[in-house]
SENU-64530 format. One record per residue (C-alpha): x, y, z; residue number from 0. Coordinates in Angstrom, 1 decimal, m for minus. Layout:
REM SENU-64530
atom east: X, north: Y, up: Z, i: NUM $
...
//
This chain:
REM SENU-64530
atom east: m6.5, north: m18.8, up: 10.1, i: 0 $
atom east: m6.3, north: m17.3, up: 6.7, i: 1 $
atom east: m4.0, north: m19.0, up: 4.2, i: 2 $
atom east: m2.0, north: m16.3, up: 2.4, i: 3 $
atom east: 0.7, north: m16.6, up: m0.4, i: 4 $
atom east: 2.8, north: m13.4, up: m0.7, i: 5 $
atom east: 4.1, north: m12.9, up: m4.2, i: 6 $
atom east: 7.4, north: m11.0, up: m4.0, i: 7 $
atom east: 10.9, north: m10.6, up: m5.4, i: 8 $
atom east: 13.6, north: m11.9, up: m3.0, i: 9 $
atom east: 15.9, north: m9.0, up: m4.0, i: 10 $
atom east: 13.4, north: m6.7, up: m2.3, i: 11 $
atom east: 12.7, north: m8.9, up: 0.7, i: 12 $
atom east: 12.3, north: m5.8, up: 3.0, i: 13 $
atom east: 8.8, north: m5.2, up: 1.5, i: 14 $
atom east: 7.9, north: m8.9, up: 2.1, i: 15 $
atom east: 9.2, north: m8.7, up: 5.7, i: 16 $
atom east: 7.2, north: m5.5, up: 6.3, i: 17 $
atom east: 3.9, north: m7.1, up: 5.0, i: 18 $
atom east: 4.5, north: m10.1, up: 7.2, i: 19 $
atom east: 5.0, north: m7.8, up: 10.2, i: 20 $
atom east: 1.8, north: m5.9, up: 9.3, i: 21 $
atom east: m0.1, north: m9.2, up: 9.4, i: 22 $
atom east: 1.6, north: m10.5, up: 12.6, i: 23 $
atom east: 0.9, north: m7.2, up: 14.4, i: 24 $
atom east: m2.8, north: m7.2, up: 13.4, i: 25 $
atom east: m5.3, north: m7.7, up: 16.3, i: 26 $
atom east: m7.8, north: m10.6, up: 16.0, i: 27 $
atom east: m6.1, north: m11.8, up: 12.8, i: 28 $
atom east: m4.5, north: m15.2, up: 12.4, i: 29 $
atom east: m2.8, north: m16.2, up: 9.2, i: 30 $
atom east: m0.6, north: m18.8, up: 7.8, i: 31 $
atom east: 2.2, north: m17.8, up: 5.4, i: 32 $
atom east: 2.3, north: m20.1, up: 2.4, i: 33 $
atom east: 5.0, north: m18.2, up: 0.6, i: 34 $
atom east: 8.0, north: m20.0, up: m0.7, i: 35 $
atom east: 11.2, north: m19.4, up: 1.2, i: 36 $
atom east: 14.1, north: m18.0, up: m0.7, i: 37 $
atom east: 14.7, north: m20.8, up: m3.1, i: 38 $
atom east: 17.9, north: m22.9, up: m3.4, i: 39 $
atom east: 19.7, north: m21.5, up: m6.4, i: 40 $
atom east: 20.5, north: m25.1, up: m7.4, i: 41 $
atom east: 16.8, north: m25.9, up: m7.9, i: 42 $
atom east: 15.7, north: m26.4, up: m11.4, i: 43 $
atom east: 13.0, north: m24.2, up: m12.9, i: 44 $
atom east: 10.7, north: m27.3, up: m13.0, i: 45 $
atom east: 11.3, north: m28.0, up: m9.3, i: 46 $
atom east: 10.6, north: m24.4, up: m8.3, i: 47 $
atom east: 7.4, north: m24.3, up: m10.4, i: 48 $
atom east: 6.2, north: m27.5, up: m8.7, i: 49 $
atom east: 7.0, north: m26.1, up: m5.3, i: 50 $
atom east: 5.2, north: m22.8, up: m6.1, i: 51 $
atom east: 2.1, north: m24.5, up: m7.5, i: 52 $
atom east: 2.0, north: m26.6, up: m4.3, i: 53 $
atom east: 2.2, north: m23.5, up: m2.1, i: 54 $
atom east: m0.3, north: m21.4, up: m4.1, i: 55 $
atom east: m3.1, north: m24.0, up: m4.4, i: 56 $
atom east: m4.1, north: m24.0, up: m0.7, i: 57 $
atom east: m3.9, north: m20.2, up: m0.4, i: 58 $
atom east: m7.2, north: m18.3, up: 0.0, i: 59 $
atom east: m5.6, north: m15.1, up: m1.4, i: 60 $
atom east: m2.4, north: m14.0, up: m3.0, i: 61 $
atom east: m0.8, north: m10.7, up: m1.9, i: 62 $
atom east: 1.4, north: m9.0, up: m4.5, i: 63 $
atom east: 3.9, north: m6.4, up: m3.4, i: 64 $
atom east: 3.3, north: m3.9, up: m6.2, i: 65 $
atom east: 6.7, north: m2.2, up: m6.5, i: 66 $
atom east: 7.9, north: m1.2, up: m9.9, i: 67 $
atom east: 10.4, north: m4.1, up: m9.8, i: 68 $
atom east: 7.4, north: m6.4, up: m10.1, i: 69 $
atom east: 7.2, north: m5.6, up: m13.8, i: 70 $
atom east: 10.7, north: m7.0, up: m14.3, i: 71 $
atom east: 10.2, north: m10.2, up: m12.3, i: 72 $
atom east: 9.4, north: m13.3, up: m14.4, i: 73 $
atom east: 8.7, north: m15.4, up: m11.4, i: 74 $
atom east: 6.2, north: m12.9, up: m10.0, i: 75 $
atom east: 4.4, north: m12.8, up: m13.3, i: 76 $
atom east: 4.4, north: m16.6, up: m13.4, i: 77 $
atom east: 2.9, north: m16.8, up: m9.9, i: 78 $
atom east: 0.2, north: m14.3, up: m10.7, i: 79 $
atom east: m0.7, north: m16.1, up: m13.9, i: 80 $
atom east: m1.0, north: m19.4, up: m12.1, i: 81 $
atom east: m3.1, north: m17.9, up: m9.3, i: 82 $
atom east: m5.4, north: m16.3, up: m11.8, i: 83 $
atom east: m5.7, north: m19.5, up: m13.7, i: 84 $
atom east: m6.8, north: m21.5, up: m10.6, i: 85 $
atom east: m9.2, north: m18.7, up: m9.4, i: 86 $
atom east: m7.2, north: m17.3, up: m6.5, i: 87 $
atom east: m8.0, north: m13.6, up: m5.7, i: 88 $
atom east: m5.0, north: m11.4, up: m6.1, i: 89 $
atom east: m4.6, north: m8.4, up: m3.9, i: 90 $
atom east: m2.0, north: m5.8, up: m4.9, i: 91 $
atom east: m0.3, north: m3.9, up: m2.0, i: 92 $
atom east: 1.1, north: m0.6, up: m3.1, i: 93 $
atom east: 4.4, north: 0.1, up: m1.3, i: 94 $
atom east: 4.6, north: 3.3, up: 0.8, i: 95 $
atom east: 5.6, north: 6.2, up: m1.4, i: 96 $
atom east: 5.0, north: 4.5, up: m4.8, i: 97 $
atom east: 3.3, north: 6.7, up: m7.3, i: 98 $
atom east: 3.2, north: 4.2, up: m10.2, i: 99 $
atom east: 1.9, north: 0.7, up: m10.2, i: 100 $
atom east: 3.2, north: m2.0, up: m12.6, i: 101 $
atom east: 0.6, north: m2.7, up: m15.3, i: 102 $
atom east: 1.0, north: m6.5, up: m14.6, i: 103 $
atom east: m0.4, north: m5.9, up: m11.1, i: 104 $
atom east: m3.1, north: m3.5, up: m12.3, i: 105 $
atom east: m4.2, north: m6.1, up: m14.8, i: 106 $
atom east: m4.2, north: m9.1, up: m12.4, i: 107 $
atom east: m5.3, north: m7.7, up: m9.0, i: 108 $
atom east: m8.9, north: m7.9, up: m7.9, i: 109 $
atom east: m8.1, north: m4.9, up: m5.7, i: 110 $
atom east: m5.1, north: m2.6, up: m4.9, i: 111 $
atom east: m4.7, north: m1.7, up: m1.2, i: 112 $
atom east: m2.6, north: 0.8, up: 0.7, i: 113 $
atom east: 0.6, north: 0.1, up: 2.6, i: 114 $
atom east: m0.9, north: m0.5, up: 6.0, i: 115 $
atom east: m2.2, north: m3.4, up: 8.0, i: 116 $
atom east: m5.8, north: m2.4, up: 8.2, i: 117 $
atom east: m6.4, north: m2.2, up: 4.5, i: 118 $
atom east: m4.4, north: m5.4, up: 3.8, i: 119 $
atom east: m6.2, north: m7.4, up: 6.5, i: 120 $
atom east: m9.6, north: m6.1, up: 5.4, i: 121 $
atom east: m9.0, north: m7.1, up: 1.8, i: 122 $
atom east: m7.8, north: m10.6, up: 2.9, i: 123 $
atom east: m11.0, north: m11.1, up: 5.0, i: 124 $
atom east: m13.2, north: m9.9, up: 2.2, i: 125 $
atom east: m11.6, north: m12.0, up: m0.6, i: 126 $
atom east: m11.0, north: m15.2, up: 1.5, i: 127 $
atom east: m14.7, north: m15.2, up: 2.4, i: 128 $
atom east: m15.6, north: m15.6, up: m1.3, i: 129 $
atom east: m13.4, north: m18.7, up: m1.7, i: 130 $
//
Protein backbone atom coordinates (compact mmCIF):
# COMPACT_ATOMS: atom_id res chain seq x y z
CA UNK A 1 0.00 0.00 0.00
CA UNK A 2 1.11 3.53 -0.78
CA UNK A 3 0.61 6.11 1.96
CA UNK A 4 -0.82 9.26 0.38
CA UNK A 5 -1.76 12.63 1.84
CA UNK A 6 -4.05 14.69 -0.40
CA UNK A 7 -3.68 18.43 0.13
CA UNK A 8 -6.97 20.09 -0.77
CA UNK A 9 -9.41 22.83 0.15
CA UNK A 10 -12.59 21.53 1.78
CA UNK A 11 -14.66 24.15 -0.03
CA UNK A 12 -13.73 22.30 -3.23
CA UNK A 13 -14.16 18.75 -1.93
CA UNK A 14 -15.45 17.46 -5.28
CA UNK A 15 -11.87 17.61 -6.64
CA UNK A 16 -10.65 15.67 -3.60
CA UNK A 17 -13.46 13.12 -3.98
CA UNK A 18 -12.63 12.65 -7.67
CA UNK A 19 -8.94 12.01 -6.96
CA UNK A 20 -9.89 9.46 -4.29
CA UNK A 21 -12.15 7.77 -6.86
CA UNK A 22 -9.32 7.73 -9.44
CA UNK A 23 -7.08 5.94 -6.91
CA UNK A 24 -9.81 3.54 -5.75
CA UNK A 25 -10.64 2.54 -9.33
CA UNK A 26 -7.02 1.92 -10.35
CA UNK A 27 -6.12 -1.69 -11.04
CA UNK A 28 -3.27 -3.28 -9.08
CA UNK A 29 -2.97 -0.21 -6.88
CA UNK A 30 -3.49 -0.16 -3.15
CA UNK A 31 -3.31 3.03 -1.18
CA UNK A 32 -4.02 4.43 2.24
CA UNK A 33 -5.58 7.88 2.52
CA UNK A 34 -3.79 9.86 5.24
CA UNK A 35 -5.66 13.09 4.50
CA UNK A 36 -7.27 14.97 7.33
CA UNK A 37 -11.06 14.71 7.40
CA UNK A 38 -12.90 18.00 7.32
CA UNK A 39 -11.76 19.53 10.56
CA UNK A 40 -13.95 20.43 13.47
CA UNK A 41 -14.40 24.22 13.29
CA UNK A 42 -13.92 24.29 17.06
CA UNK A 43 -10.34 23.01 16.72
CA UNK A 44 -7.66 25.54 17.46
CA UNK A 45 -5.05 26.30 14.81
CA UNK A 46 -2.44 24.63 17.04
CA UNK A 47 -4.53 21.45 17.27
CA UNK A 48 -5.11 21.39 13.52
CA UNK A 49 -1.38 21.93 12.82
CA UNK A 50 -0.47 19.04 15.14
CA UNK A 51 -3.04 16.76 13.48
CA UNK A 52 -1.81 17.72 10.00
CA UNK A 53 1.85 17.13 10.94
CA UNK A 54 0.91 13.70 12.36
CA UNK A 55 -0.87 12.80 9.12
CA UNK A 56 1.73 14.15 6.69
CA UNK A 57 4.79 12.55 8.37
CA UNK A 58 4.02 8.91 7.45
CA UNK A 59 2.96 9.80 3.89
CA UNK A 60 5.19 8.65 1.06
CA UNK A 61 3.84 11.37 -1.23
CA UNK A 62 1.61 14.42 -1.07
CA UNK A 63 -0.88 15.05 -3.85
CA UNK A 64 -1.99 18.66 -4.29
CA UNK A 65 -5.14 19.54 -6.17
CA UNK A 66 -3.77 22.40 -8.26
CA UNK A 67 -6.91 24.47 -8.75
CA UNK A 68 -6.54 28.25 -8.77
CA UNK A 69 -8.22 28.35 -5.34
CA UNK A 70 -5.03 26.73 -4.00
CA UNK A 71 -3.28 30.10 -4.26
CA UNK A 72 -5.74 31.53 -1.73
CA UNK A 73 -5.64 28.69 0.78
CA UNK A 74 -3.40 29.36 3.77
CA UNK A 75 -3.75 25.81 5.04
CA UNK A 76 -2.78 24.25 1.72
CA UNK A 77 0.28 26.51 1.64
CA UNK A 78 1.14 25.46 5.21
CA UNK A 79 0.76 21.75 4.32
CA UNK A 80 3.02 22.05 1.26
CA UNK A 81 5.67 23.99 3.23
CA UNK A 82 5.66 21.36 5.97
CA UNK A 83 5.89 18.47 3.46
CA UNK A 84 8.77 20.14 1.65
CA UNK A 85 10.56 20.83 4.95
CA UNK A 86 10.46 17.13 5.90
CA UNK A 87 11.38 15.92 2.41
CA UNK A 88 8.05 14.56 1.17
CA UNK A 89 7.65 14.64 -2.62
CA UNK A 90 4.75 16.83 -3.75
CA UNK A 91 2.80 15.90 -6.87
CA UNK A 92 0.52 18.57 -8.30
CA UNK A 93 -2.64 17.33 -9.99
CA UNK A 94 -3.96 19.74 -12.60
CA UNK A 95 -7.78 19.68 -12.50
CA UNK A 96 -9.59 18.94 -15.74
CA UNK A 97 -9.99 22.07 -17.84
CA UNK A 98 -7.58 24.22 -15.83
CA UNK A 99 -5.38 26.37 -18.01
CA UNK A 100 -3.41 28.10 -15.28
CA UNK A 101 -1.66 26.59 -12.28
CA UNK A 102 -1.06 28.47 -9.05
CA UNK A 103 2.54 29.60 -8.63
CA UNK A 104 2.62 28.05 -5.15
CA UNK A 105 2.04 24.60 -6.68
CA UNK A 106 4.50 25.16 -9.54
CA UNK A 107 7.12 26.19 -6.99
CA UNK A 108 6.56 23.25 -4.61
CA UNK A 109 5.68 20.29 -6.83
CA UNK A 110 8.30 17.81 -7.96
CA UNK A 111 5.95 17.05 -10.86
CA UNK A 112 2.60 18.21 -12.23
CA UNK A 113 0.38 15.45 -13.62
CA UNK A 114 -2.86 15.37 -15.57
CA UNK A 115 -6.37 14.81 -14.29
CA UNK A 116 -6.49 11.04 -14.80
CA UNK A 117 -5.81 7.95 -12.75
CA UNK A 118 -2.92 6.57 -14.82
CA UNK A 119 -0.76 9.70 -14.57
CA UNK A 120 -1.52 10.13 -10.84
CA UNK A 121 -0.80 6.47 -10.00
CA UNK A 122 2.35 6.45 -12.10
CA UNK A 123 3.70 9.52 -10.29
CA UNK A 124 2.84 8.06 -6.86
CA UNK A 125 4.70 4.85 -7.70
CA UNK A 126 7.72 6.73 -9.02
CA UNK A 127 8.08 9.17 -6.11
CA UNK A 128 7.16 6.72 -3.32
CA UNK A 129 9.93 4.41 -4.56
CA UNK A 130 12.47 7.17 -3.84
CA UNK A 131 11.43 7.51 -0.20
